[in-house]
N, C-alpha and C positions, 0 to 999 in steps of 0.2 A: 099339218099334212095328215090325211086319213088314208089308211091302207086296208083294203078288205080282200080276203081270199074268196075268189068267185067260184072256181072249179079246179079240180085236179083230175086229169084224164090222160091215159096213155103215156105216163111218165112226165107230163108237163103240168105246170101250175100257172093259173092265170090270176093276176092281182088287179084290182081296181084302185088306182091312185088318184086322189083328189087334193089339189093345192088350193088353199084359201085365196081370197082376192089379194091379200097382202103378199103371200108367198108367190103367187103367180106373177105379180107385178115385179117383184125383186128378181125372180128367175128370168123373166122376159128381158129386162134390161141387162142382166148379167150375160145371157146368151148373145144378145145383140152386140155388146161390147167385145166379147170374144171373137165373134164373126167379123167385126170391123177390123180388129187387129190381125186376124188370119188373112184377110183379103188386102191388107195394107192400105186401107182408106185413110185419108187425112181428116181426122176428127179429133177435136179437143172438147171433152165433156165439160170442162170448167168454163169455157167461153161460149160454147154453142148454145143456141136457143132451143135446139131440137134435142130430144132424148135419144139415146143410142138406138132404140127400136125404130123411131121415126126416121132417123138419119139412114139406117140400113134399108128401110122401105123405099126411101127416096133414091138410094143408089142402085138397088137391085130390082125395084118394082115390088108391089104388095104381095103378089102371088109367090114369087121365088123366096122373098124374105120370110113369108109366113111358114113355109115348109122348113126352112133352115132354123127358124126360131123354135118351132115345135120339136124338131130333132134335138136341138141343143138343150132345151129344158128337160125333155123326157130322159135323155141320156144322163144328164147330171143328177136328176132326182132318183134315178133307178136304184143306185146303191143305197140311198137313204130309205127308199121304200123296202128294199130287201132287209135292211137292218131293222126297220120298224116291224116287219112281219116275221123277223127272226128266221129267215130262209137262207140256207147255204146252197149255192148253186154250182152247177157245172157249166162252164162257158159263159158267154155274154148273153144277157136277156134281150128279147126283141120287144118292141112296143108300137102302139098305134093309138091314134086319137080320132074321134069323129068330128071334132070342131077345133079350129085353130085357137091357139092361145091369144088372148086379147087383154088390154088394160081394163081394169074395172070389173073383171069377171073371174070366178073360180075356174080352174082348169082340171079336166078329168082325162085320164088316159088308161089304157089297158097294158099291162106288162106281162109277158109270157116268158117263163124261165123253165129250166130243167133242174129240179131240186136234187141235191145229193141223195142217192138212194141208200136205204138201210140194208146191211148184210149181216150175216152171222159167220162165226169162225167154227171150224170143226173141233178146235181145241183152244182153250184159253189158258193153258198151263205155260210154264216157263219155256222160253226158247233157248237154243244152244247156238252161240255165235263165236267165231274166231276173229279176233281183231289184232292188228299189228301192235306190238309193244310200244309203250310210251316212254320207255327208258331212254335217257339221254346218253349218247355215246361220246367218248373222249374226243374223237375226231370232229364231232359237231361243235363242241366247245371251242376247240382250237380254230376251226374255220370261222366261228363267230368273232373270236378275239382278233383274228387277222382282218376280218371285214371292218371291225371297229377301228383298228389301227389305220387301215387304208382311208377310212372316212376322215380321220384326224391328220392325214398327211399334209405336210407343208411344202411350199414351192421352193425349189433350189435350182441353181445353175447346173445344167447337164454338160459336163466336159468330155463325154465319151466320143463326141463327134462335133464338127463345126459347120457341117452342111445340113440345111433343113431337109428332113425326110418326111414323106407322107405319114401322117399320124403324130408328128411332133407338135408339142405345144411350144410357142415362141413368144418372146416379148418384142413388140414392134413399136417404133415411132412412126406415126402416120400423119400425112398432110394430104387431104383429098379435096379436089375441086370439081365443079360441074359447070361448064360454060363460063369458066373463069371465076366462079363464086365458090367460096370455101364452104364445104359441107361439114358443119361442126360435129355431128355424131361420128364422123369418120376422120376426125383430127384429134390426135392425142400424143403427148410426148412419151407415153408408156401405156401400152395396151396388150393384154394377153390374147393370143389367137391360136386355136387348135386347127391344124391342117387336116384335110380329109374328112371333116365333119359336116360339110354342106351348109355351114353357117354363113358363108359368103359365096358369091358366084364362082363358077369353075375358073374363069379367067383370072380372078384374084388369087385363088388357091394355087393355080399353076405357076403364077409369077413368084409367089413366096417360096414354093418348094424348089430346092436347088440353090437358093441364095446362101451365102456364107455369113457367119457371124461377123458383124461390123460392116457388112456390105449395104450400100444404098442403091435403090433402083427406082426409076420412074416408069410407070406403065399405065395403060388404060384398061378398063374393063366395063362390061355392060351389066347394069343392075336395074331392078324395078324401082319406080317411083312409089310414093305412098298411095296416090289415087289410081283408079282403074279407068280404062277406056269405055266407050259406049257399049262394048260387048261384054263388059265385066272382066276384062283381062288386064293384067298389070301393064303399065306403060314403062317401056324400057328406055333408059338413058345411058349415055356414055360418061364415065367418070375417069378422072386422071388422079393417080395416087403416087406419091413419093414415099417409099417405105424403107426403113432401116431395121435390119435384124439386130437387136441389141444383145440377145442371148437366147439359147435353147433351154427350155425349162424341163424339169422333171419333178415328180411328186415323191417326196421322201417320207415314208411312214415311220412313226416312232418305234423304238425298240420295245418289244413286249417285256417290260420289266416293272419293278415296283414304282419307279419314278413316274412312268406314264400312267400306271394304274391309279395313282393318287389323283390325277387330273380328270379322270373319267367321271367320278361320282363322289360327292361328299361322304365321308365315313369309310371309304375304301383306302386301306393303307398299303396293301401289298398286292402283287399279281395273283397270289393264291386267293386273296379275298375276292378279287374281281372274277376269277375263274368260278368260284362258288356262286357269286351273284349271277353270272351268265348261265351256269347250270340250272339255277333256280328258275330263271326266266324261261329258258328253253323247256324245262320240265312242265311249267305251267302251260306253255303253248302246246306241247305234246299232249298234255292231259285234255285240253280243250278239243284238240283234233281227235283224240281217242274217243271222247264222249260223243262227238258228232258222228264219227264213223260207227260207233256202237249203236247209236240211235237209228241210223240208216239201216244197218244190218238187221237190227231187231225188227224194224218195220218190214223189211224184206221177208224175213222168216214168218212173220204174222201173215203177210200177204199170201204165202203159200197155203195158208189154212182157210182162205176165203171160200165160202160156199155160195153156189149160185152163179149165174151168168150175168155179165155186164151187157146191157142192151146196146143195140146198134145206135140208138138215139144218143145215149150217153157218150159212146165212142165218137160219134159224128161231131157233136158240138165241142167236145174236148180237143179233137184233132183240128177242127176249124179254128179254135182259139189259139192253139199252138202255132198253126201256120200264120195266122194274123200277127201274132207276137214276133215271129221270125221276120215277116215282111216289114214290120215297123222298125225292127232293129237294123235290117239291111238298108232301109230308106235313111235311117239316122246316120249310117256309115257310108251313105252315097254309093251303095252297091246294088246292082240289079240281080234278080234271081239267077239269070244265066251266068253272070260273073261269079256269083257265090258258088254255084254248082261246079263251075270250072275250077275255082280256087280250092274247093274241097274234093275235087276229082270224083264227083258223084253224078249219077243220072237222076232225073226227076223221079223215077220209080224207086231208086235207092233212098232218096230223101223221104218219099212217102212212107216207105217201110221203116225208116229210122224214126220218123215222127210217131208212127203207130206204136212202135216198141217203147218209145219214151213215154207216150201217153198211157199205155197199158201199165207200165211200171209205176207211174205216179198215181194212177187211179186205184190200182189194187192196194198200194201201200196206204193211201188215204182212206179207203173204205175199211181196210183191216184195222187201222188205228181207231177209226170211229167206233167200230164194233167192239174193240178191246176196251175203249173208254166207257162205252155204254154198259158193257157186261160188269165192269168193276165199279160202276156208279161214280165215275169221276166227273167233276164239275170244274170248269175254268173260272178261277177266281180272278180278282183284279191283280193279285200278285202273279198269277200264271200269265196274265196278259202282259205284265211288265217283263217277265222272263222271255216271252215270245219276241217282244220288240227288241230286247237286248240281243237276242239270238240273230235277228236279221239286220240289226244296226248297232254293233258293239260300240259302246261309249256314246251313242246318239239315240238311245231308246226313247227319250222324251220327244225328240224331233219326229221320229217314226210314228209315235203315238199321235202327235198332232196332225201328221199327214193323213193317217187313216181316219182320224176323227173329222177332219175338214172335208174329206171326200166321202164320208158316210159309210166307210167300210169297217166299222168297229165290230159288227157281228161276224163278218168274215174273219177278222183278226182273232176274235174270241174262239171261233171254231178251229182255227189253225193252232191257237194256244192250247186247246184241249188235246189236239193230236200230238203236240209236242210233249204235253204232260203224260199222255199215254205211252209215247215212245220211251220217255225217261223211266216210267214205271216198269216197262218191259225190260229195259236194260238192268234196272235194279234187281229184278227177279230172275234175270237170265243166268244161264251157266256160260261163263265167258272164259275162253282160252286166249291168252295173250301170246301172240307169236314171238318166239325168242325167249320166252320165260317158261319155267316148269310149273309155275303156280296157276291156279284157276281162281277166279273170283266167283264165289257162290252167290 
């Protein structure tokens, strides 16, 4: 792939991207396969005599398929082009081509983006920040020990009452049929069931609640079949169940003593040992939270020193991207914008203002950290890149690295890694007051 910077004007940068014949052929079939899957067409690349692109053209027509393939290829290669040109951008780039992508030909298109602008700070000296203390409190340790004990709780018979109440966990013997046929998943000599948890239909739940220990009852309830009807809705069927309440159950947590402590982790001999282990673990968590908070606060203080105005163009594309990200998230959660606004008790104007504030905060911090890094001559090394991936995917840095690499976003990741490095340097140089402590870290 060849990438050439054509012109930069009015805050926009235009790139000319050219894919070789081989690259264009690979991208063409890739885009076609994705579009086939998106539209749900029945196509098997292993057995079909047609390529994905030819199959898509046959299904949609040459003209519609051509525009979809152009869009798919240009969008996918855009991040690779920005990495090749080493351009960090605001928002999503736009692109256009004068000729459709075709087999056996190179493919050229223009990519227009808004590069991250350069700014200066009024002062590059240390910042002063106040951050909550990372000290572990005794009550936190005790709460964690109790949580661990509850997680290790065993099941026992509850003799405090003999009538099933809502919220009780019970042991049942079940025999269930549907149209006279036994339903094996709902037949068992012993099965635990928690009432009031919506794991079974309301009719079933209502029948169990109020039964006495040892009582047997036969009743019917309506429940869904595994398959759906023509409208995509569950098919409801009537079931008949004979249930016996064998006992009411309760969770019994172990005593917080040396005997239990020995079972938690090898090398732990006493509850005091376990308490120290928990304190150490919580202290590490607190320190990580402290570091992240300090980095954010340091970035915010540097942002106050930003000189110059952020253009309407930069704000516009950043807000547009923030809105598109929100809309994608709502779609993923099957929420409409109106439903979201109602859920958040917001008006459209309030949402617009919130997005603007969010974008302004993010942009000023980003630009300030870029300026700070440039002033101090910082460079993002491969080690810094690893630290960035670990920060966004703790314990899964390699997977995050592979994702960014696969999507062509390595240069964007390196820019983010440089900002993280700048934030950590700002924290290291900062005058820090820890709330709840008399000391200051110089």
